[in-house]
N, C-alpha and C positions, 0 to 999 in steps of 0.2 A: 348360298350361291357359290359356284365354283370360282375360287380366287383368281384363277388364270383368266377368267372372262372379264375381270374388273380392271385389268391392266392394259394400257395401250403400248404394246411391244413393237408392233409394226406401224410406222407412221409415214411411209413413203408410197402408199398405194391409194391415197385419196383421189377422187375424180375431179381434182382442181384443174381448171384450164391453164395450161402452162406454155411457156416459150422455152423449150429445151428440156433436158432431162432433170429429174428431181435430184437434188444433192442431199444425200443422207449421211449425216455425221454420226458420232458415237451416241448422241442423245437426241439431237434435233434434225428434222428434215426441212429443206428449203425448196419452195415451189416458186420459181421465177415467173411472174405474170407476163402476159403478152403486152406489147407496147400500148395496144388499144385499151386493155383493161386497166393498165397502170394510169394512163392519161385520164380515163373515165373516173376512176376512184379519186385521183388528185383533185379533179374538178368538182365532183359530187361531195366529197368529204372535207374539202378545204384544207388539205394537208399543207404544212409549211415546207414545201419542197419545190424544186424546179419542175415546171410543167411536164418535162419529158423524162423525169427521174424514173429509173426502173424500180418497181416495187416487188416484194415477195411476200408470200405467206409462209411463216415459220411455225411448224407444228412440233411441239415437244413430245417426247415419249416417256414411258416409265422404265426404259432400259437402264441397267446399272453397269457402268464402266469403272474398272479399277485396274491399275497396272497395265493400262492400254488394252484391256480385253473386256468383252461383254460377258456377263455371268448370268446363269439361269439356275432354277431350282427344280426339285422333283415336282411331279404332277403338272408338267407343262407350264410352270410359272416362269415366264420369260421377262419379268420386270418386277418392280417394287410398287405395290398399291399406294397411290397417293404421291409418288415421288415427283412426277411431272408437274402436277398442280402445285405442289409445295415449292419447287424451284422457280416456277413462273411467278407465283404470288410474292415470294421473297424478293426476286429481282425487280418486279413492278414497284414494290414498296420502296426499295432503295433508289431506283431511278427517279421516282416521284420526289423523294426528299432532296436528291441532288438538284433537280430542276428548281424546286421551291427555294433552295438555299443558294441558287445562282451559280452552281458549279459548271455544269454543261448538260447538253441534251443527250439523248440516246438515239439509237437507230429505230426505236419503236414509234410507230405513228398511231396505232390503235390496237386495242385488246378485245377482239370480239368474243372470245371464249377463254376460260382458264388455261386451255392448252395451246392457245393460238396468239401469235403476234403478227400484225401487219407491219412490215419494216421497209425502209428504203435501202437501196444498195449503198453500201459504204466502201470506201477504199481503205482496206485495213492497214494499220501500221503493223509491220511484221515482227512484233515484239510481244512476248508474254510478260506483262508488267507485274512483277511480283513484289509485294511488300511484306516484311516480316517484323513482328513485334517481340517474338520469343524465339529462342534457338531450340528447334525440334526437328523431327522428320529427317529428310535427306541432308539438310544442313548440319544437323547434329551428328549424323553418321559420319559425314566428312570431317567435321571438327574433331570428333573422337579419334579419328585416324591421324590427326596431326595437322590437317589443313587449317590455315589461318587467313588465307586470302579468298574472298568470295566476290566475284564479279569486279575485281580490281580494288576492293575495299578490305583493309586490314582489320581483323578482329582480335581483340585482346585475349591473352591466355587466361586460364582459371575460370572459364564459364562452366556452368553445370547444365545438365540436360533439363529442358523445359524452363530455363531461366529467362526472365525478361531482359531484352537487350537494352543497352544504354540509350539507344535512339532507334526510331523506325528505320529499317534497312531496306533499300531498293536493290533487288538482285534480279535484273532482267535476264530473260533467255530468248533465243530466236524462236519465231513462230513459223513452222514449216522449214523446209530445206532451202537455204539461201546459198546460191552458187557465187563463187568469185569474190567473196569479201575477204580481204587480207586478214589472217589471224583468226578467222571464224570458220571452224570446220563445217562442211556442208552436210550437217545432220540436224534432224529436228530437235528442238528443245535443248540447245547447247547454251551454257552460261556465257554471257557477253558483258563487257564493261561499258561504262559511259563513254570512254575514249573510242571504243569500237563503233559506237553509235554515232558519235560526233564526226569521226573520220569518214563514215559511210552513210550519212543520214538519208541520202536519196535511195540507197539500196534497201534501207529499212522502211521506205515509203514515207519518210517525213518530208514535208514541203520545204522546211528551212530549219536552221540550227535553233532558232528561238522556240520552235515547237517541242524540242527535247525537254526544255525547262517546263514548258506548258504541260506536257504529259506527266512529268514528275510531280508538278503541283496538283494536277487533277487526281493523280494516284494518292498522294498524301492527304488531300482534302477529303476525297471519297472515303479513304480508310478511316480518317478521324470522325467523319459523320457516322459511319456504321459502328465504329468502336464506342462512341459516346452513347448511341442508342442501345447497343447491346449491354453496355454497363448498367443502364437503368433496369435491365431485365436480369441482372446478375449473371451475365454471360461475358466471356473474354474473347475478343477478336484477336486471334493468334497470328494468322498470316492469310494472305489472299492473292488471287491473280485477277487482274483487270485486263481488258483489251480495249484498244482505241482505234478509231478510224476517222476518215474525213467524209463529210457530206456537203451538199450545196443547198441552201434554202431558196425560197421563191424569189428573193431579191438578187440571187446569183452569188451570194456571199458564201465562201467555203469556211467550214468550221470543224474543229476537232471535237469528236463526241465519244462517249462511252458506248461500247457495243458488246455483243455476246451476252453474258449474264454477270451480275455483281453480287458479292456478299452471300453466296449460297453455300449450303453444305457440300456441294460438288466442287466449288472453286476456292473454298476457304477452310481453315480450321477454326472451330468455335469450341471453347471449353466452358464447362459449367463452373461458375465462380465459387459456389459454396464448396464443391469438391476440391477445387484448387487451393482454397484456404486451409483445407484439411490435408494438403500434401498429396492429393490424388488428381489424376487427369481423367475426366469423364468427357468423352468426345460427343459433341452435338453436330457432327459432320461426317463426311465419308471416311475420314481417317479411322473411325471405329471399325468400319467394314474392312478396311485394308488390314488392320491388326488381326481381325478374326480370320481373314484369309491366310495371313502369315502363320497363324498357329494351327490352322485347319489342315494344311498340307505338310507332309513330312520333310519336304525340301524347299524351304522358303527362298533359297537363293534363286530358284527359277523365276520367282516373282520380282526379285530385286535386281537381277543381273540382265542388263539390256542385250547382252550377247546370246542369251538363251530364249530369245523371243519366240522361236518356232515351238519350243517345248511349252512355253507359257500359253501360247494360243491353243495348243492341244489340250493343256490342262483345263482351260476354261471351256473348251468345246466338249470335252469328253466326261466332265464331272458335274453332275447335277448337285447343287448345294441343298441343304435341308430347307424346307419351307420356313422354319424358324429363323434361319440366318437372314433371309430377305425380309421377313416380317419385323425383325429387330430394326433393320434399316428403315422400314416404313414408319415405325413408331418414332425413330429419331427425326426423320425428315418432317413428318406431319407435326410432331411436337414442337420443333424449333420454328417451323413456319407459323403455327398458331400463336406462339409467343411473340414473334416479330410483328405479325400483322394485327395482333390483338383481337382476333375473332376466329370462329371455327372455320376450318377449311371444308368447303362443300365438295365432296367427291362424287364423280359421276359413275353411274352403272354402265353407261354406253357412250363414252366420249366421242367415238368416231361418228356415230349417227348424229349426235348433237352438232359436231363441227360441220358436217356436210349440210345439215339443215340450215344453220346460221349463214354459212358462206353462200348458200344458194338463195335463201330468202332475202337477206339483207345486202348482199354484195354482188349477186349474180355471177359467181365465179365457178359454178359447178358445170362440168361438161355434160 
């Protein structure tokens, strides 16, 4: 079979009945349902949400994003086989554990297909909540240049690359471009301090000051749950990004929840434990693909330097990678997913047809 046919690269063209345009992100597309369909599903399926809550169908793709660009390979391969199913399966697994262990809910109400979530609309907290257990990646690059303060936290001298930090470090950054916050540049993904958040909690979409502590607690607890589980699989949870938001349940109670995805190879670094004890870093996450890209192109500064974004986008658009490069990513993602969920990942030959069939037959959402 042609590999290109097995990937779901375009996920914003499904005939789902919507209320407004489809929002297509780097990896997921969001279809906001009509008020009538939302209310009908809430009543029929018994979701624990306000009766008038807006619902959406979230469809994942197999696209691969790195350095803020979408990459493709020769032979029309516009995604990574198995990647979407792997990301959803891993997130579903962690969200379930969080719920079972009494941490917090997520925005997911139902999972009708391995590529699909039915979600409720959340009011996002405008923070990329990042937790780090090891010094590596961009933090190491800055540290190696002499930086010792990260998000208002002083780091000791004498650390070595890929070393475990004395304690779990929370290094938040802004989500999206936030205007008019004193001391916070209006650019996406800029590092912020806890003081920045406290002084401007409403601008970051927090309801109150106490919820800043609540998000930090949920970040640490979620990190610890995943870290412990990965340890059983001889994998190291190095660092991760969580996102949070607010939703209202059917009693009218507002609550802080996990949203987006958690503990996946896209949003986290995961290292192989055996290799690490051997003094080597073997990535079971997207970081491996990033490193391959940095060594593949003669001028890696294009990928690392945010001021060269136009050149970077052109690089991704005009250069088909080798099929092997994307198949290595496939092996990594499917491999770590199967380790985490403890079973074989079932990959579909035609996910789009399956999604349309299920959403039509069981949910009555196809136009």
